MDTraj code that builds the backbone (N, CA, C; nanometers):
import mdtraj as md
import numpy as np

residues = "MET VAL ARG ASP ILE LYS SER SER THR SER ARG PHE ILE ASN GLN ASN ARG LEU THR PRO GLY ARG PHE GLU TRP GLN ALA GLY TYR GLY CYS PHE SER HIS SER LYS SER GLN THR ASP SER VAL CYS ARG TYR ILE ARG ASN GLN ASN MET HIS HIS LYS SER ILE SER LEU GLU ASP GLU ILE LYS HIS ILE LEU ASP ARG PHE GLY VAL GLU TYR ASP GLN ARG TYR ILE ILE ARG ASP PRO".split()
xyz = np.array([
    [-0.1152, -1.2643, -1.0337],
    [0.0194, -1.2238, -1.0032],
    [0.0271, -1.1700, -0.8348],
    [-0.0529, -1.0740, -0.8277],
    [-0.0383, -1.0255, -0.7157],
    [-0.0873, -1.0965, -0.5986],
    [-0.1999, -1.2017, -0.6226],
    [-0.2457, -1.2844, -0.5065],
    [-0.1374, -1.3910, -0.4969],
    [-0.0682, -1.4291, -0.5874],
    [0.0694, -1.5167, -0.5592],
    [0.1791, -1.4540, -0.4907],
    [0.1722, -1.3427, -0.5270],
    [0.3013, -1.2451, -0.4488],
    [0.2256, -1.2529, -0.2951],
    [0.1238, -1.1876, -0.2414],
    [0.0865, -1.1649, -0.1332],
    [0.0960, -1.3062, -0.0558],
    [0.0391, -1.4227, -0.1306],
    [0.0420, -1.5607, -0.0466],
    [0.1725, -1.6029, -0.0381],
    [0.2730, -1.5833, -0.1116],
    [0.4034, -1.6752, -0.1066],
    [0.4835, -1.5351, -0.0102],
    [0.4729, -1.4069, 0.0000],
    [0.5366, -1.3486, 0.0971],
    [0.4706, -1.3434, 0.2441],
    [0.3511, -1.3785, 0.2835],
    [0.2801, -1.3901, 0.3827],
    [0.3145, -1.5207, 0.4427],
    [0.3385, -1.6461, 0.3600],
    [0.3853, -1.7759, 0.3917],
    [0.5149, -1.7437, 0.4643],
    [0.6294, -1.6728, 0.3865],
    [0.7741, -1.6788, 0.4189],
    [0.7486, -1.6130, 0.5430],
    [0.6607, -1.4914, 0.5620],
    [0.6910, -1.4035, 0.6840],
    [0.6318, -1.4889, 0.8328],
    [0.5354, -1.5521, 0.7809],
    [0.4865, -1.6367, 0.9062],
    [0.5920, -1.7562, 0.9412],
    [0.6582, -1.8316, 0.8211],
    [0.7305, -1.9599, 0.8779],
    [0.8530, -1.9027, 0.9215],
    [0.9107, -1.7773, 0.9006],
    [1.0312, -1.7379, 0.9489],
    [1.0000, -1.6310, 1.0622],
    [0.8794, -1.6515, 1.1368],
    [0.8418, -1.5430, 1.2356],
    [0.8935, -1.4018, 1.2539],
    [0.8865, -1.3464, 1.1324],
    [0.9440, -1.1905, 1.1120],
    [0.8434, -1.0876, 1.1796],
    [0.7184, -1.1179, 1.2170],
    [0.6299, -1.0274, 1.3196],
    [0.6081, -1.1016, 1.4297],
    [0.5778, -1.0290, 1.5352],
    [0.5403, -1.0699, 1.6624],
    [0.4199, -1.1699, 1.6518],
    [0.3154, -1.1497, 1.5598],
    [0.1808, -1.2263, 1.5343],
    [0.1968, -1.2552, 1.4189],
    [0.0741, -1.3221, 1.3755],
    [0.0505, -1.3619, 1.2283],
    [0.0199, -1.2806, 1.1508],
    [0.1111, -1.2685, 1.0499],
    [0.1126, -1.1689, 0.9204],
    [0.0172, -1.2058, 0.8048],
    [-0.0917, -1.0825, 0.7868],
    [-0.1667, -1.1030, 0.6932],
    [-0.2003, -0.9870, 0.6343],
    [-0.1968, -0.9873, 0.4964],
    [-0.2039, -0.8879, 0.3893],
    [-0.3612, -0.8183, 0.4036],
    [-0.3795, -0.7120, 0.3848],
    [-0.5121, -0.6369, 0.3920],
    [-0.5762, -0.6958, 0.2543],
    [-0.7331, -0.7047, 0.2199],
    [-0.7695, -0.7346, 0.1268],
    [-0.7444, -0.6473, 0.0158],
    [-0.7570, -0.6874, -0.1040],
    [-0.7293, -0.5959, -0.2072],
    [-0.5937, -0.5641, -0.2410],
    [-0.5599, -0.4791, -0.3232],
    [-0.4258, -0.4299, -0.3691],
    [-0.4305, -0.3116, -0.4381],
    [-0.3459, -0.2319, -0.4526],
    [-0.3415, -0.1002, -0.5232],
    [-0.1603, -0.1090, -0.5776],
    [-0.1586, -0.0590, -0.7257],
    [-0.0308, -0.0327, -0.7597],
    [-0.0224, 0.0861, -0.8398],
    [0.1053, 0.1601, -0.7847],
    [0.1247, 0.2966, -0.8577],
    [0.2631, 0.2929, -0.9282],
    [0.3049, 0.3247, -1.0146],
    [0.4399, 0.3076, -1.0821],
    [0.5052, 0.4422, -1.0659],
    [0.6268, 0.4679, -1.0938],
    [0.6717, 0.5933, -1.0789],
    [0.8088, 0.5891, -1.1498],
    [0.8577, 0.7198, -1.1830],
    [1.0026, 0.7054, -1.2696],
    [1.1271, 0.6914, -1.1876],
    [1.2268, 0.6479, -1.2300],
    [1.3649, 0.6300, -1.1669],
    [1.4015, 0.7572, -1.1007],
    [1.3815, 0.8981, -1.1762],
    [1.3904, 1.0024, -1.0839],
    [1.2976, 1.0070, -0.9360],
    [1.2095, 0.9431, -0.9359],
    [1.1506, 0.9541, -0.7967],
    [1.1811, 0.8534, -0.7054],
    [1.2536, 0.7772, -0.7383],
    [1.2853, 0.6554, -0.6322],
    [1.3300, 0.7214, -0.5087],
    [1.4136, 0.7963, -0.4792],
    [1.4493, 0.8320, -0.3498],
    [1.3083, 0.9102, -0.2717],
    [1.2308, 0.9801, -0.3453],
    [1.1050, 1.0275, -0.2733],
    [1.0154, 0.9278, -0.2468],
    [1.0292, 0.8304, -0.3248],
    [0.9115, 0.7064, -0.2841],
    [0.9624, 0.6440, -0.1732],
    [1.1084, 0.6350, -0.1599],
    [1.1670, 0.5394, -0.0599],
    [1.1618, 0.6273, 0.0904],
    [1.1799, 0.7472, 0.0769],
    [1.1466, 0.8475, 0.1720],
    [0.9955, 0.8397, 0.2394],
    [0.9144, 0.8313, 0.1321],
    [0.7638, 0.8229, 0.1691],
    [0.7181, 0.6849, 0.2440],
    [0.7837, 0.5870, 0.1976],
    [0.7639, 0.4501, 0.2603],
    [0.8208, 0.4577, 0.4171],
    [0.9357, 0.4869, 0.4165],
    [0.9994, 0.5161, 0.5597],
    [0.9263, 0.5936, 0.6557],
    [0.8598, 0.6768, 0.5952],
    [0.7811, 0.7726, 0.6787],
    [0.6114, 0.7762, 0.6833],
    [0.5924, 0.6571, 0.6158],
    [0.4353, 0.6600, 0.6062],
    [0.3419, 0.6647, 0.7431],
    [0.3932, 0.5914, 0.8145],
    [0.3389, 0.6015, 0.9526],
    [0.3022, 0.7187, 1.0065],
    [0.3967, 0.8119, 1.0055],
    [0.3917, 0.9586, 1.0386],
    [0.3073, 1.0328, 0.9261],
    [0.3284, 1.0057, 0.8162],
    [0.2415, 1.0764, 0.7114],
    [0.0965, 1.0566, 0.7311],
    [0.0682, 0.9065, 0.7596],
    [-0.0863, 0.8805, 0.7750],
    [-0.1431, 0.9394, 0.8857],
    [-0.0611, 0.9968, 0.9622],
    [-0.1431, 1.0566, 1.0900],
    [-0.2151, 1.1853, 1.0455],
    [-0.1595, 1.2417, 0.9204],
    [-0.2370, 1.3692, 0.8931],
    [-0.3219, 1.3621, 0.7701],
    [-0.3285, 1.2634, 0.6936],
    [-0.4112, 1.2042, 0.5850],
    [-0.4387, 1.0810, 0.5820],
    [-0.5548, 1.0206, 0.5883],
    [-0.5642, 0.8745, 0.5884],
    [-0.5408, 0.7986, 0.4685],
    [-0.4934, 0.6722, 0.4324],
    [-0.4714, 0.6064, 0.3423],
    [-0.5887, 0.6190, 0.2097],
    [-0.6906, 0.6161, 0.2760],
    [-0.8146, 0.6357, 0.2029],
    [-0.8227, 0.7439, 0.1223],
    [-0.8084, 0.8558, 0.1932],
    [-0.8076, 1.0000, 0.1230],
    [-0.6690, 1.0317, 0.0281],
    [-0.5654, 0.9709, 0.0676],
    [-0.4548, 0.9763, -0.0138],
    [-0.4668, 0.9079, -0.1452],
    [-0.5179, 0.7864, -0.1171],
    [-0.5442, 0.7232, -0.2607],
    [-0.6419, 0.8077, -0.3465],
    [-0.7600, 0.8387, -0.2940],
    [-0.8515, 0.9092, -0.3921],
    [-0.7894, 1.0364, -0.4153],
    [-0.7138, 1.1048, -0.3814],
    [-0.6157, 1.2283, -0.3964],
    [-0.5234, 1.2042, -0.5136],
    [-0.4560, 1.0802, -0.5232],
    [-0.3768, 1.0371, -0.6254],
    [-0.4576, 1.0273, -0.7534],
    [-0.5565, 0.9452, -0.7398],
    [-0.6416, 0.9054, -0.8303],
    [-0.7119, 1.0271, -0.8940],
    [-0.7627, 1.1162, -0.8087],
    [-0.8357, 1.2277, -0.8789],
    [-0.7058, 1.3174, -0.9588],
    [-0.5909, 1.3327, -0.8978],
    [-0.5018, 1.3925, -0.9409],
    [-0.4560, 1.3621, -1.0970],
    [-0.4644, 1.2391, -1.1148],
    [-0.4199, 1.1786, -1.2344],
    [-0.5288, 1.1463, -1.3299],
    [-0.6331, 1.1816, -1.2757],
    [-0.7686, 1.1674, -1.3649],
    [-0.8349, 1.0376, -1.3884],
    [-0.8006, 0.9496, -1.2832],
    [-0.8326, 0.8097, -1.2714],
    [-0.9543, 0.7763, -1.2286],
    [-1.0806, 0.7186, -1.3141],
    [-1.1859, 0.7181, -1.2546],
    [-1.1725, 0.5884, -1.1740],
    [-1.2714, 0.5707, -1.0664],
    [-1.2996, 0.4865, -0.9751],
    [-1.4129, 0.4162, -0.9124],
    [-1.4086, 0.3387, -0.8546],
    [-1.5543, 0.2978, -0.8079],
    [-1.5307, 0.3004, -0.6445],
    [-1.5903, 0.3910, -0.5734],
    [-1.5876, 0.4229, -0.4424],
    [-1.5646, 0.2964, -0.3594],
    [-1.6580, 0.1961, -0.4005],
    [-1.6510, 0.0585, -0.3321],
    [-1.5195, -0.0251, -0.3215],
    [-1.4239, 0.0160, -0.4120],
    [-1.2988, -0.0494, -0.4337],
    [-1.1841, 0.0127, -0.3824],
    [-1.2093, 0.1281, -0.3140],
    [-1.0990, 0.2170, -0.2569],
    [-1.0572, 0.1489, -0.1301],
    [-0.9362, 0.1294, -0.0923],
    [-0.8691, 0.0774, 0.0090],
    [-0.9231, 0.1522, 0.1613],
    [-0.9868, 0.0769, 0.2459],
    [-1.0048, 0.1643, 0.3697],
    [-0.9101, 0.1267, 0.4811],
    [-0.8967, 0.2522, 0.5605],
    [-0.8122, 0.2317, 0.6623],
    [-0.8541, 0.1502, 0.7790],
    [-0.7918, 0.0511, 0.8538],
    [-0.8575, -0.0265, 0.9153],
    [-0.9096, 0.0275, 1.0566],
])
top = md.Topology()
chain = top.add_chain()
for i, resn in enumerate(residues, 1):
    res = top.add_residue(resn, chain, resSeq=i)
    for name in ("N", "CA", "C"):
        top.add_atom(name, md.element.get_by_symbol(name[0]), res)
traj = md.Trajectory(xyz[None], top)
């Protein structure tokens, strides 16, 4: 399902020239859920993620979230910053 979403959205973005260059998703994917009461804070996070990731890398943040919730993971599959 995620493969199909990534494929169709990148095709749409490129066909409609919504970015200056060719758009491509990074390899892999991650998925986190949240409750309805967290919607505003999640939207705020998305709007400010460029600034947020100047102080913590995406890789470190993902590990922190997984550790906080006791999710076991294989280091080989953690998304790396470009």
